[in-house]
N, CA, C and O atoms as CSV, one atom per row, in Angstrom:
chain,resi,resn,atom,element,x,y,z
A,1,MET,N,N,0.896,-1.269,0.283
A,1,MET,CA,C,0.326,0.082,0.006
A,1,MET,C,C,0.958,1.158,-0.177
A,1,MET,O,O,2.036,1.124,0.417
A,2,GLN,N,N,0.714,2.461,-0.941
A,2,GLN,CA,C,1.282,3.351,-0.580
A,2,GLN,C,C,0.476,4.771,-0.525
A,2,GLN,O,O,-0.572,5.012,-1.126
A,3,ILE,N,N,1.242,5.708,0.379
A,3,ILE,CA,C,0.133,6.851,0.567
A,3,ILE,C,C,0.950,7.921,0.445
A,3,ILE,O,O,2.037,8.345,0.839
A,4,VAL,N,N,0.048,8.199,-0.233
A,4,VAL,CA,C,0.416,9.766,-1.124
A,4,VAL,C,C,1.125,10.410,-0.017
A,4,VAL,O,O,0.814,9.919,1.068
A,5,GLN,N,N,2.036,11.418,0.049
A,5,GLN,CA,C,2.566,12.457,0.738
A,5,GLN,C,C,2.438,13.450,-0.206
A,5,GLN,O,O,3.153,13.342,-1.202
A,6,ASN,N,N,1.344,14.835,-0.088
A,6,ASN,CA,C,1.502,15.773,-0.887
A,6,ASN,C,C,1.460,17.178,-0.248
A,6,ASN,O,O,0.672,18.048,-0.620
A,7,GLN,N,N,2.418,17.345,0.798
A,7,GLN,CA,C,2.818,18.292,2.013
A,7,GLN,C,C,2.368,19.632,1.315
A,7,GLN,O,O,1.504,20.322,1.856
A,8,ASP,N,N,3.002,20.049,-0.004
A,8,ASP,CA,C,3.357,20.702,-1.232
A,8,ASP,C,C,1.871,21.511,-1.111
A,8,ASP,O,O,1.893,22.741,-1.064
A,9,TYR,N,N,0.959,20.998,-1.076
A,9,TYR,CA,C,-0.088,21.018,-1.654
A,9,TYR,C,C,-1.501,21.376,-1.081
A,9,TYR,O,O,-2.403,22.084,-1.530
A,10,VAL,N,N,-1.345,20.438,0.381
A,10,VAL,CA,C,-2.519,20.635,1.064
A,10,VAL,C,C,-2.196,21.579,2.004
A,10,VAL,O,O,-1.084,21.982,2.347
A,11,GLN,N,N,-3.301,21.891,2.386
A,11,GLN,CA,C,-3.635,23.513,3.373
A,11,GLN,C,C,-4.750,23.283,4.472
A,11,GLN,O,O,-5.963,23.186,4.285
A,12,VAL,N,N,-3.813,23.197,6.066
A,12,VAL,CA,C,-5.116,23.180,6.777
A,12,VAL,C,C,-5.632,24.370,7.754
A,12,VAL,O,O,-4.895,24.626,8.707
A,13,ASP,N,N,-6.619,24.989,7.636
A,13,ASP,CA,C,-6.716,26.466,8.501
A,13,ASP,C,C,-7.627,25.951,9.419
A,13,ASP,O,O,-8.739,25.443,9.274
A,14,GLU,N,N,-6.688,26.265,10.740
A,14,GLU,CA,C,-7.841,26.255,12.226
A,14,GLU,C,C,-8.425,26.776,12.870
A,14,GLU,O,O,-7.760,26.846,13.903
A,15,ARG,N,N,-9.284,27.236,13.003
A,15,ARG,CA,C,-9.758,28.316,13.848
A,15,ARG,C,C,-10.551,27.844,15.598
A,15,ARG,O,O,-11.617,27.278,15.842
A,16,TYR,N,N,-9.804,28.213,16.242
A,16,TYR,CA,C,-10.630,27.850,17.929
A,16,TYR,C,C,-11.464,29.579,18.247
A,16,TYR,O,O,-10.986,30.709,18.350
A,17,THR,N,N,-13.030,28.988,18.328
A,17,THR,CA,C,-13.440,30.388,18.762
A,17,THR,C,C,-14.313,30.053,19.912
A,17,THR,O,O,-15.069,29.083,19.950
A,18,LEU,N,N,-14.098,31.201,21.126
A,18,LEU,CA,C,-14.983,30.686,21.937
A,18,LEU,C,C,-15.709,31.364,22.244
A,18,LEU,O,O,-15.673,32.595,22.234
A,19,VAL,N,N,-16.860,30.351,22.723
A,19,VAL,CA,C,-18.892,30.699,22.349
A,19,VAL,C,C,-18.991,30.964,23.747
A,19,VAL,O,O,-19.987,31.676,23.621
A,20,ASN,N,N,-18.844,30.974,24.603
A,20,ASN,CA,C,-19.069,31.127,25.935
A,20,ASN,C,C,-18.148,30.866,27.254
A,20,ASN,O,O,-16.922,30.858,27.148
A,21,ASP,N,N,-18.688,30.689,28.287
A,21,ASP,CA,C,-17.533,30.324,29.232
A,21,ASP,C,C,-17.329,29.021,29.649
A,21,ASP,O,O,-16.462,28.860,30.509
A,22,ARG,N,N,-17.885,28.119,29.267
A,22,ARG,CA,C,-17.720,26.894,29.111
A,22,ARG,C,C,-17.538,25.760,27.336
A,22,ARG,O,O,-17.868,24.597,27.104
A,23,GLY,N,N,-17.041,26.566,26.669
A,23,GLY,CA,C,-17.345,25.889,25.232
A,23,GLY,C,C,-15.916,26.489,24.187
A,23,GLY,O,O,-15.086,27.320,24.558
A,24,ILE,N,N,-15.941,25.999,23.233
A,24,ILE,CA,C,-15.054,26.209,22.173
A,24,ILE,C,C,-15.283,25.849,21.218
A,24,ILE,O,O,-15.252,24.618,21.197
A,25,LEU,N,N,-15.664,26.539,19.775
A,25,LEU,CA,C,-15.840,25.818,18.690
A,25,LEU,C,C,-14.393,25.823,17.799
A,25,LEU,O,O,-13.620,26.722,17.469
A,26,CYS,N,N,-14.419,24.655,17.625
A,26,CYS,CA,C,-13.124,24.411,16.686
A,26,CYS,C,C,-13.488,24.073,15.691
A,26,CYS,O,O,-14.306,23.156,15.622
A,27,THR,N,N,-12.921,24.807,14.386
A,27,THR,CA,C,-13.122,24.685,13.070
A,27,THR,C,C,-12.043,24.491,12.627
A,27,THR,O,O,-11.046,24.913,13.213
A,28,TYR,N,N,-11.947,23.583,11.111
A,28,TYR,CA,C,-10.602,23.393,10.479
A,28,TYR,C,C,-11.523,23.095,9.004
A,28,TYR,O,O,-12.599,22.503,8.914
A,29,THR,N,N,-10.705,23.718,7.915
A,29,THR,CA,C,-10.907,23.217,6.386
A,29,THR,C,C,-9.462,22.623,6.000
A,29,THR,O,O,-8.297,22.760,6.374
A,30,VAL,N,N,-10.083,21.991,5.176
A,30,VAL,CA,C,-8.844,21.426,4.409
A,30,VAL,C,C,-8.711,21.428,2.853
A,30,VAL,O,O,-9.633,21.109,2.103
A,31,THR,N,N,-7.539,21.796,2.467
A,31,THR,CA,C,-7.904,22.335,0.892
A,31,THR,C,C,-6.479,21.925,0.154
A,31,THR,O,O,-5.361,22.413,0.318
A,32,ASP,N,N,-6.929,20.826,-0.738
A,32,ASP,CA,C,-5.924,19.543,-0.764
A,32,ASP,C,C,-6.565,19.691,-2.508
A,32,ASP,O,O,-7.674,19.164,-2.598
A,33,PRO,N,N,-6.141,20.197,-3.612
A,33,PRO,CA,C,-6.248,20.229,-4.958
A,33,PRO,C,C,-6.102,18.861,-5.369
A,33,PRO,O,O,-6.791,18.192,-6.139
A,34,GLN,N,N,-5.019,18.556,-4.675
A,34,GLN,CA,C,-4.351,16.651,-5.934
A,34,GLN,C,C,-5.316,15.858,-5.199
A,34,GLN,O,O,-5.265,14.676,-5.542
A,35,ILE,N,N,-6.294,16.138,-4.184
A,35,ILE,CA,C,-7.248,14.508,-3.256
A,35,ILE,C,C,-8.743,14.595,-3.652
A,35,ILE,O,O,-9.601,13.790,-4.015
A,36,TYR,N,N,-8.646,16.503,-3.321
A,36,TYR,CA,C,-10.578,16.697,-3.312
A,36,TYR,C,C,-10.410,17.380,-4.315
A,36,TYR,O,O,-9.441,17.894,-4.873
A,37,GLN,N,N,-11.881,17.305,-4.543
A,37,GLN,CA,C,-12.133,18.349,-6.059
A,37,GLN,C,C,-12.525,19.784,-5.398
A,37,GLN,O,O,-12.479,20.867,-5.979
A,38,GLN,N,N,-12.921,19.548,-4.050
A,38,GLN,CA,C,-13.348,21.236,-2.988
A,38,GLN,C,C,-13.065,21.020,-1.722
A,38,GLN,O,O,-13.160,19.858,-1.327
A,39,PRO,N,N,-12.734,21.863,-0.966
A,39,PRO,CA,C,-11.946,22.462,0.157
A,39,PRO,C,C,-13.225,21.651,1.186
A,39,PRO,O,O,-14.346,21.911,0.749
A,40,TYR,N,N,-13.237,21.054,2.008
A,40,TYR,CA,C,-13.941,20.168,3.584
A,40,TYR,C,C,-14.026,21.155,4.475
A,40,TYR,O,O,-13.285,22.113,4.251
A,41,SER,N,N,-14.812,21.218,5.561
A,41,SER,CA,C,-14.419,22.035,6.359
A,41,SER,C,C,-14.995,21.148,7.344
A,41,SER,O,O,-15.921,20.461,6.912
A,42,VAL,N,N,-14.643,20.966,8.718
A,42,VAL,CA,C,-15.688,20.098,10.017
A,42,VAL,C,C,-15.425,21.466,11.339
A,42,VAL,O,O,-14.574,22.347,11.464
A,43,GLU,N,N,-16.581,21.074,12.111
A,43,GLU,CA,C,-16.733,22.095,13.478
A,43,GLU,C,C,-16.813,20.932,14.449
A,43,GLU,O,O,-17.093,19.811,14.025
A,44,MET,N,N,-16.602,21.132,15.612
A,44,MET,CA,C,-16.534,20.466,16.643
A,44,MET,C,C,-16.464,21.322,17.842
A,44,MET,O,O,-15.591,22.187,17.922
A,45,LEU,N,N,-17.615,21.072,19.092
A,45,LEU,CA,C,-17.760,22.189,19.526
A,45,LEU,C,C,-16.974,21.459,21.418
A,45,LEU,O,O,-17.206,20.363,21.929
A,46,LEU,N,N,-16.417,22.170,21.758
A,46,LEU,CA,C,-15.489,20.940,22.659
A,46,LEU,C,C,-16.154,22.093,23.791
A,46,LEU,O,O,-16.448,23.273,23.600
A,47,HIS,N,N,-16.278,21.122,25.228
A,47,HIS,CA,C,-16.809,21.162,26.540
A,47,HIS,C,C,-16.147,21.182,27.317
A,47,HIS,O,O,-15.531,20.134,27.511
A,48,ARG,N,N,-15.848,22.433,28.284
A,48,ARG,CA,C,-15.481,22.688,29.580
A,48,ARG,C,C,-15.751,22.080,30.540
A,48,ARG,O,O,-16.795,22.494,31.044
A,49,MET,N,N,-15.065,20.834,31.339
A,49,MET,CA,C,-15.100,19.994,31.741
A,49,MET,C,C,-14.854,20.130,33.494
A,49,MET,O,O,-13.786,20.241,34.096
A,50,GLU,N,N,-16.034,20.085,33.951
A,50,GLU,CA,C,-16.457,20.081,35.255
A,50,GLU,C,C,-15.043,19.825,36.261
A,50,GLU,O,O,-14.197,19.045,35.823
A,51,ALA,N,N,-14.879,20.284,37.186
A,51,ALA,CA,C,-13.714,19.628,38.176
A,51,ALA,C,C,-13.767,18.814,38.462
A,51,ALA,O,O,-12.720,18.168,38.472
A,52,HIS,N,N,-14.789,18.288,38.845
A,52,HIS,CA,C,-15.615,17.306,39.607
A,52,HIS,C,C,-15.238,15.457,38.362
A,52,HIS,O,O,-15.145,14.279,38.707
A,53,GLU,N,N,-15.153,16.029,37.176
A,53,GLU,CA,C,-15.486,14.739,36.186
A,53,GLU,C,C,-14.186,14.793,35.609
A,53,GLU,O,O,-13.347,15.694,35.587
A,54,LYS,N,N,-14.199,13.401,35.050
A,54,LYS,CA,C,-13.442,12.265,34.765
A,54,LYS,C,C,-13.150,12.443,33.235
A,54,LYS,O,O,-14.071,12.607,32.435
A,55,MET,N,N,-11.872,12.407,32.868
A,55,MET,CA,C,-11.685,12.150,31.224
A,55,MET,C,C,-10.769,10.862,31.108
A,55,MET,O,O,-9.680,10.506,31.557
A,56,TYR,N,N,-11.727,10.356,30.301
A,56,TYR,CA,C,-11.506,9.131,29.876
A,56,TYR,C,C,-10.349,9.077,28.523
A,56,TYR,O,O,-10.125,10.099,27.875
A,57,GLU,N,N,-9.574,7.582,28.163
A,57,GLU,CA,C,-9.172,7.677,27.385
A,57,GLU,C,C,-9.730,7.400,25.755
A,57,GLU,O,O,-10.223,6.334,25.386
A,58,PHE,N,N,-9.564,8.418,25.025
A,58,PHE,CA,C,-10.302,8.059,23.422
A,58,PHE,C,C,-9.440,6.469,23.013
A,58,PHE,O,O,-8.255,6.678,22.754
A,59,ALA,N,N,-9.729,5.418,22.950
A,59,ALA,CA,C,-9.392,4.908,22.168
A,59,ALA,C,C,-10.763,3.762,21.538
A,59,ALA,O,O,-11.921,3.801,21.954
A,60,CYS,N,N,-10.340,2.992,20.673
A,60,CYS,CA,C,-10.896,2.466,19.626
A,60,CYS,C,C,-11.265,0.607,20.532
A,60,CYS,O,O,-10.377,-0.228,20.362
A,61,HIS,N,N,-12.158,0.295,21.138
A,61,HIS,CA,C,-12.869,-0.701,21.669
A,61,HIS,C,C,-13.545,-1.738,20.710
A,61,HIS,O,O,-14.131,-2.666,21.267
A,62,GLU,N,N,-13.542,-1.710,19.538
A,62,GLU,CA,C,-14.550,-2.335,18.998
A,62,GLU,C,C,-14.248,-3.821,19.307
A,62,GLU,O,O,-13.147,-4.371,19.332
A,63,ASP,N,N,-15.616,-4.407,19.562
A,63,ASP,CA,C,-15.460,-6.085,19.618
A,63,ASP,C,C,-15.119,-5.932,21.183
A,63,ASP,O,O,-14.740,-7.028,21.594
A,64,ASN,N,N,-15.119,-5.302,21.845
A,64,ASN,CA,C,-14.651,-5.244,23.354
A,64,ASN,C,C,-15.443,-5.138,24.638
A,64,ASN,O,O,-15.424,-4.231,25.470
A,65,TYR,N,N,-16.154,-6.277,24.621
A,65,TYR,CA,C,-17.641,-6.246,25.408
A,65,TYR,C,C,-17.495,-5.576,26.845
A,65,TYR,O,O,-18.252,-4.709,27.280
A,66,SER,N,N,-16.564,-6.036,27.410
A,66,SER,CA,C,-15.963,-5.973,28.559
A,66,SER,C,C,-15.748,-4.305,29.029
A,66,SER,O,O,-15.784,-3.780,30.142
A,67,MET,N,N,-15.512,-3.739,27.663
A,67,MET,CA,C,-15.193,-2.524,28.097
A,67,MET,C,C,-16.839,-1.792,28.216
A,67,MET,O,O,-17.077,-0.893,29.022
A,68,GLU,N,N,-17.618,-2.215,27.506
A,68,GLU,CA,C,-19.299,-2.114,27.810
A,68,GLU,C,C,-19.682,-1.977,29.457
A,68,GLU,O,O,-20.307,-1.183,30.161
A,69,ILE,N,N,-18.954,-3.185,29.632
A,69,ILE,CA,C,-19.952,-3.474,30.902
A,69,ILE,C,C,-19.008,-2.925,31.648
A,69,ILE,O,O,-19.547,-3.009,32.752
A,70,ILE,N,N,-17.614,-2.243,31.900
A,70,ILE,CA,C,-16.956,-1.530,32.859
A,70,ILE,C,C,-17.647,-0.595,32.767
A,70,ILE,O,O,-18.274,-0.219,33.758
A,71,LEU,N,N,-17.734,-0.018,31.712
A,71,LEU,CA,C,-18.558,1.774,31.406
A,71,LEU,C,C,-19.631,1.958,32.242
A,71,LEU,O,O,-19.854,2.860,33.050
A,72,ARG,N,N,-20.532,0.572,31.817
A,72,ARG,CA,C,-21.873,0.922,32.667
A,72,ARG,C,C,-21.841,0.638,34.403
A,72,ARG,O,O,-22.566,1.344,35.103
A,73,GLY,N,N,-21.312,-0.005,34.793
A,73,GLY,CA,C,-20.330,-0.074,35.840
A,73,GLY,C,C,-19.900,0.958,36.361
A,73,GLY,O,O,-19.863,0.716,37.567
A,74,ALA,N,N,-19.572,1.909,36.191
A,74,ALA,CA,C,-18.937,2.852,36.372
A,74,ALA,C,C,-20.070,4.030,36.034
A,74,ALA,O,O,-20.157,5.025,36.754
A,75,ARG,N,N,-20.758,3.868,35.104
A,75,ARG,CA,C,-21.960,4.884,35.344
A,75,ARG,C,C,-22.978,4.663,36.293
A,75,ARG,O,O,-23.580,5.679,36.639
A,76,GLN,N,N,-23.378,3.439,36.880
A,76,GLN,CA,C,-24.202,2.767,37.792
A,76,GLN,C,C,-23.398,3.466,38.731
A,76,GLN,O,O,-24.093,4.452,38.978
A,77,GLN,N,N,-22.533,3.547,39.294
A,77,GLN,CA,C,-21.466,4.069,40.694
A,77,GLN,C,C,-21.800,5.759,40.701
A,77,GLN,O,O,-22.376,6.335,41.624
A,78,GLU,N,N,-21.376,6.304,39.644
A,78,GLU,CA,C,-21.991,7.766,39.820
A,78,GLU,C,C,-23.161,7.918,40.218
A,78,GLU,O,O,-23.576,8.624,41.137
A,79,HIS,N,N,-23.930,6.974,39.238
A,79,HIS,CA,C,-25.760,7.376,39.832
A,79,HIS,C,C,-25.855,7.275,41.193
A,79,HIS,O,O,-26.275,8.275,41.776
A,80,ASP,N,N,-25.542,6.223,41.901
A,80,ASP,CA,C,-25.525,5.676,43.124
A,80,ASP,C,C,-25.236,6.932,44.043
A,80,ASP,O,O,-25.988,7.421,44.885
A,81,GLU,N,N,-23.664,7.431,43.592
A,81,GLU,CA,C,-23.135,8.764,44.578
A,81,GLU,C,C,-23.940,9.612,44.636
A,81,GLU,O,O,-24.430,10.069,45.669
A,82,ARG,N,N,-24.220,9.986,43.327
A,82,ARG,CA,C,-25.983,11.068,43.495
A,82,ARG,C,C,-26.797,11.098,44.416
A,82,ARG,O,O,-27.175,11.973,45.194
A,83,LEU,N,N,-27.019,10.121,44.265
A,83,LEU,CA,C,-28.704,9.285,45.321
A,83,LEU,C,C,-28.201,9.667,46.688
A,83,LEU,O,O,-28.673,10.342,47.603
A,84,ARG,N,N,-26.854,8.870,46.475
A,84,ARG,CA,C,-26.468,9.254,48.249
A,84,ARG,C,C,-26.169,10.605,48.638
A,84,ARG,O,O,-26.591,11.045,49.707
A,85,GLN,N,N,-25.403,11.369,47.773
A,85,GLN,CA,C,-25.242,12.749,48.365
A,85,GLN,C,C,-26.566,13.402,48.264
A,85,GLN,O,O,-26.801,13.939,49.347
A,86,ALA,N,N,-27.658,13.608,47.308
A,86,ALA,CA,C,-28.739,13.814,47.670
A,86,ALA,C,C,-29.729,13.379,49.112
A,86,ALA,O,O,-30.542,14.022,49.775
A,87,GLY,N,N,-29.378,12.444,49.170
A,87,GLY,CA,C,-29.502,11.616,50.935
A,87,GLY,C,C,-31.337,10.347,50.301
A,87,GLY,O,O,-32.304,9.958,50.955
A,88,THR,N,N,-30.997,10.186,49.015
A,88,THR,CA,C,-32.330,9.471,48.429
A,88,THR,C,C,-31.429,8.213,48.954
A,88,THR,O,O,-30.202,8.146,49.025
A,89,PRO,N,N,-32.438,7.212,49.307
A,89,PRO,CA,C,-32.222,5.345,49.515
A,89,PRO,C,C,-32.345,4.557,48.909
A,89,PRO,O,O,-32.125,3.419,49.323
């Protein structure tokens, strides 16, 4: 398999815009006339996490069913903790 490297032609324009105190709009446009007929753009809204929130690794877990069970258990623990803090039995 040959990977085409056309760094002389590709252009990527990135922009980050603060939309409020909890969000940043990330946009980028890729222009490469050697590969694409027209430029394409992508937008993602990035959210600021609360101090108590945890960030989990973003990784491929295709067909990893144990990951689903682990995450379901973690969500249940978080739910139980919220109920405990609210004083709900």
